[in-house]
C-alpha positions in Angstrom: 90.0 163.2 -6.0 87.3 165.1 -3.5 85.6 162.5 -1.3 82.2 164.3 -2.8 83.6 163.0 -5.9 84.2 159.7 -4.7 81.4 159.0 -3.4 79.4 159.6 -6.5 81.5 157.4 -8.4 80.7 154.6 -5.4 77.1 155.2 -5.9 77.2 155.0 -9.5 78.9 151.6 -9.6 76.6 150.4 -7.0 73.4 151.6 -9.2 74.7 149.7 -12.0 75.8 146.6 -10.1 72.1 146.8 -9.1 71.0 146.6 -12.5 73.1 143.7 -13.1 71.9 141.6 -10.9 68.5 142.2 -12.0 69.4 140.8 -15.2 71.2 137.7 -13.8 68.9 134.6 -13.7 68.2 133.5 -10.1 70.0 130.2 -8.5 67.8 126.7 -8.9 65.6 126.7 -6.4 64.4 123.0 -4.5 60.9 121.7 -6.0 57.8 120.2 -3.6 60.3 117.4 -3.0 56.7 116.0 -1.5 55.2 116.1 -4.6 56.4 113.5 -6.8 58.7 110.7 -7.2 60.2 112.0 -10.6 61.3 115.2 -11.3 62.3 116.9 -14.7 65.6 119.1 -14.9 64.2 121.5 -17.4 65.8 124.6 -19.3 64.2 127.5 -20.5 66.4 130.4 -21.3 68.3 131.3 -18.6 66.4 129.9 -16.4 66.4 126.4 -15.1 64.6 124.1 -12.5 63.3 120.8 -11.1 59.5 120.2 -12.3 57.9 117.4 -10.8 56.3 114.7 -13.0 53.3 114.2 -11.3 52.2 111.1 -13.9 54.9 108.8 -13.8 54.6 105.9 -17.0 54.8 103.4 -14.7 56.4 99.9 -15.5 56.0 97.2 -13.8 59.1 94.6 -13.0 56.5 91.5 -14.0 56.3 93.4 -17.8 59.8 93.1 -18.4 60.6 89.7 -20.2 63.7 88.2 -21.5 66.2 90.2 -19.8 66.2 88.7 -15.7 70.0 89.1 -15.9 70.3 92.5 -16.7 67.3 93.2 -14.1 68.8 91.3 -11.5 71.6 92.7 -11.6 70.4 96.6 -11.7 67.9 95.9 -9.0 70.6 94.7 -6.7 72.6 97.8 -7.7 69.4 100.0 -6.5 68.8 97.9 -3.4 72.3 98.8 -2.0 72.0 102.1 -2.9 68.4 103.2 -1.0 69.7 101.3 1.8 72.9 103.2 2.4 75.4 100.9 1.2 78.0 101.3 -1.6 76.7 101.2 -4.8 77.8 102.4 -8.6 76.7 104.4 -11.9 75.1 102.4 -14.0 75.4 102.6 -17.9 72.8 100.5 -19.9 73.9 99.8 -23.0 73.0 97.1 -26.0 70.5 96.7 -28.6 67.6 99.4 -28.9 64.0 98.3 -27.6 65.0 96.0 -25.4 64.1 97.3 -22.4 66.8 99.6 -21.0 65.1 103.0 -20.4 61.6 100.6 -19.0 64.2 98.9 -16.5 65.1 102.2 -14.9 61.4 103.5 -14.5 61.0 99.8 -12.8 63.5 100.3 -10.6 61.8 103.4 -9.6 58.4 101.9 -9.0 59.6 99.0 -7.0 61.8 101.5 -4.5 59.9 104.9 -4.8 58.4 103.5 -1.2 62.0 103.5 0.1 62.8 106.7 -0.9 64.0 106.9 -4.6 63.9 109.3 -6.4 64.2 109.7 -10.5 65.5 113.0 -11.9 65.5 113.3 -15.8 68.3 115.2 -17.8 68.7 115.6 -21.1 72.0 115.3 -22.6 71.9 119.2 -23.5 71.4 119.9 -20.2 74.6 118.1 -18.2 76.4 120.5 -17.5 73.8 121.9 -15.0 74.9 118.5 -13.2 76.7 120.5 -10.2 73.5 122.4 -9.6 71.2 119.0 -9.5 74.2 117.8 -6.7 73.3 121.3 -4.8 69.9 120.7 -4.8 70.1 117.1 -3.5 72.5 117.8 -0.8 71.1 117.2 2.5 68.0 115.1 1.7 67.3 112.0 3.1 65.6 110.9 0.1 68.1 108.5 -2.8 68.8 110.2 -6.2 68.8 108.8 -9.1 69.9 111.1 -12.0 69.1 109.5 -15.5 70.0 110.5 -19.1 68.7 108.4 -21.2 70.2 107.6 -25.3 73.1 108.5 -24.2 76.1 109.6 -26.3 78.1 112.7 -27.4 80.0 114.0 -30.5 83.1 115.9 -30.4 83.1 118.9 -28.4 80.0 119.0 -26.7 80.1 120.7 -23.2 78.3 118.0 -21.5 80.8 115.3 -21.5 83.2 116.7 -19.5 80.6 117.7 -16.7 79.1 114.3 -16.9 82.6 112.7 -16.2 83.5 115.2 -13.7 80.2 114.2 -11.9 81.1 110.1 -12.0 84.5 110.4 -10.7 87.3 112.8 -10.1 85.5 116.2 -9.4 86.6 117.9 -6.4 83.2 119.0 -5.2 82.0 115.1 -4.1 78.4 114.5 -3.7 77.0 113.6 -0.7 76.8 110.0 -1.8 72.8 110.5 -2.5 73.2 110.5 -5.8 73.7 108.0 -8.6 74.1 108.2 -12.4 71.9 105.7 -14.3 72.5 106.0 -18.4 71.5 104.1 -21.4 73.1 104.2 -24.8 73.0 102.3 -27.7 76.8 102.3 -27.7 79.2 100.9 -25.4 81.8 104.1 -25.9 79.7 107.5 -25.3 81.9 109.2 -27.7 82.6 108.2 -31.7 85.6 106.1 -32.5 87.4 107.1 -35.8 89.8 105.2 -38.0 92.3 109.0 -37.5 92.2 107.8 -33.9 94.8 105.1 -34.6 96.6 107.1 -37.2 100.4 107.2 -36.6 102.1 110.7 -36.3 103.4 110.0 -39.7 100.3 110.6 -41.1 101.1 114.3 -41.6 102.6 117.3 -40.4 99.3 117.4 -38.1 99.2 114.0 -36.7 98.6 112.5 -33.2 102.0 112.5 -31.4 100.4 109.8 -28.9 97.7 108.6 -30.8 96.6 105.4 -28.1 95.8 108.7 -26.1 93.1 109.8 -28.1 91.6 106.5 -27.9 92.0 106.0 -24.4 90.3 109.5 -23.8 87.1 108.5 -26.0 86.9 105.3 -23.8 87.5 106.4 -20.3 83.8 108.0 -19.6 82.5 104.5 -20.0 84.9 103.5 -18.1 84.1 105.7 -15.2 80.4 103.8 -14.6 81.0 101.4 -12.1 78.6 98.8 -14.1 77.9 98.1 -17.3 74.7 96.2 -18.3 74.6 94.8 -21.9 71.6 94.3 -23.5 70.9 91.8 -26.9 69.0 91.3 -29.5 66.3 88.7 -28.8 66.2 85.5 -30.5 62.8 84.6 -32.3 61.3 82.6 -29.2 62.4 85.4 -27.1 60.3 88.2 -29.1 57.1 85.4 -29.6 57.4 85.1 -25.2 57.4 89.2 -25.4 54.7 89.8 -27.7 52.3 86.9 -25.7 53.1 88.7 -22.3 51.9 92.3 -23.9 49.2 90.6 -25.6 47.6 89.3 -22.4 48.4 92.7 -20.8 45.9 94.1 -23.2 43.3 91.7 -22.6 43.6 89.0 -25.4 42.8 85.6 -24.7 45.4 82.5 -25.5 43.7 81.6 -28.5 44.1 84.8 -30.5 47.7 85.0 -29.0 48.5 82.0 -30.4 47.1 82.4 -33.7 49.0 85.9 -33.5 52.8 84.4 -34.0 52.9 84.2 -37.7 51.9 88.4 -38.0 53.8 88.9 -35.0 56.9 87.4 -36.9 55.8 89.5 -40.1 55.4 92.8 -38.2 59.2 92.8 -36.9 60.1 91.4 -40.5 58.7 94.5 -41.6 60.5 96.8 -38.8 63.5 94.7 -39.2 64.2 94.3 -35.6 62.7 91.6 -33.0 63.0 94.1 -29.9 60.9 94.4 -27.2 59.4 97.9 -28.6 58.4 96.4 -32.0 56.6 93.3 -29.7 54.8 96.1 -28.1 53.5 98.1 -30.6 52.7 95.0 -32.8 50.3 93.8 -29.6 48.8 97.3 -29.6 48.3 97.4 -33.1 46.3 93.6 -32.6 44.4 94.4 -29.6 43.1 97.5 -30.7 42.0 95.5 -33.7 40.3 92.9 -32.0 38.8 95.2 -29.3 36.9 97.0 -32.9 36.2 93.6 -34.1 34.9 92.7 -37.6 31.0 94.5 -36.7 32.4 97.3 -35.9 33.9 97.2 -39.6 31.1 96.3 -41.2 28.6 99.6 -41.1 32.2 101.5 -43.0 31.9 98.7 -45.7 28.0 99.6 -46.3 29.0 102.9 -46.8 31.5 102.3 -49.2 28.6 100.3 -51.4 26.1 103.0 -51.5 28.6 105.5 -52.6 29.5 103.5 -55.5 29.4 106.0 -58.8 25.7 106.2 -60.6 26.9 105.6 -63.9 29.1 101.9 -62.7 25.6 101.0 -60.3 24.0 100.5 -63.5 26.3 99.1 -65.9 
C-alpha cells in the first residue's frame, strides 16, 4: 500500500472518530458545591448531572415524635461520619409513613453546617453510582447518597451497582460517601416460594436452592446498620396528631376536641402513621382557619339558587 493511500485512510478514520466523539455524551461535570446543601442526580437522555436543590424540604428533629430510638441511632452514625470517624451505610425499613425519609432530611438540617451534603438518587439511576463517587472524590464535604423507597425486581440493573458500591467494589470510595436508603421491605429483592424448592421440582430446578435465597438477602446485609420502624399505637398516633396541630397553630382546646375525628380519619385510611397524622392535621387546621363565618356566604348563595317553582310551592 502506498504511503499516500495509507495517509488518506488514516485521515478518514480520524474524521470518523471525531464525528463519533461528538455523538457521545460528555462526562458529568461537578456542580457548584456552594449553591446548596442538597443535590439531585438527574438524567435526561444520555446526559446526567447533579442539580442543586435550592429549596430543601426542611424537617426539624423535634418534629419527629415516637421514633426516639431510631432518631438516636441515625444521629449518632451521622455524627461519626461528619467528624471523620468510622460509620455505616444505613437501611431504614418498616411501616409506611413512620418518618424514615423525614429522619434523613432532619439529619441533613442538623449537620449541614458541619459539612454534610445530601445527594438524592432515584432507584433507576443507581447504575450511575460510580460517576457520583467520582464527582465527590477529593471534596472536603461529607456526602450521604440517599435513595428513597428502595426495592428491586429480578434483573434490575441498579441492584449490582448498589451492591458493589456498598461492599466489594475494586474502586473504593475515599471515605466521604455513605448510602442511606429507605424501604418498606427488609429484604430488598422479592423472595418467592420457588426459591425454597429443591432441585427435584422439575428438570430445570435450582441445584443449590439455598444459594438463591442467600443472594436475595445479601444486598440488605451489606448495609452496616439496619434501623427498623414500627406501626404506631393509638396513643402514639394521637401524640403525633397533637404535635402537627400545634405546628399549624391550633389551640389546645381544639386539639383535645379533635382526637375522635383523628381516630376516624385513621380508620378510614387504614393506617395510624405519621403521614396520616400530618394529613389530618393539615385538613383540620385548614378548616379551622377558614372558620364558619367564611362558609356562611356560600350557604346564603345556595339558598338564593333554589329553582323558582320550588320557591313558590
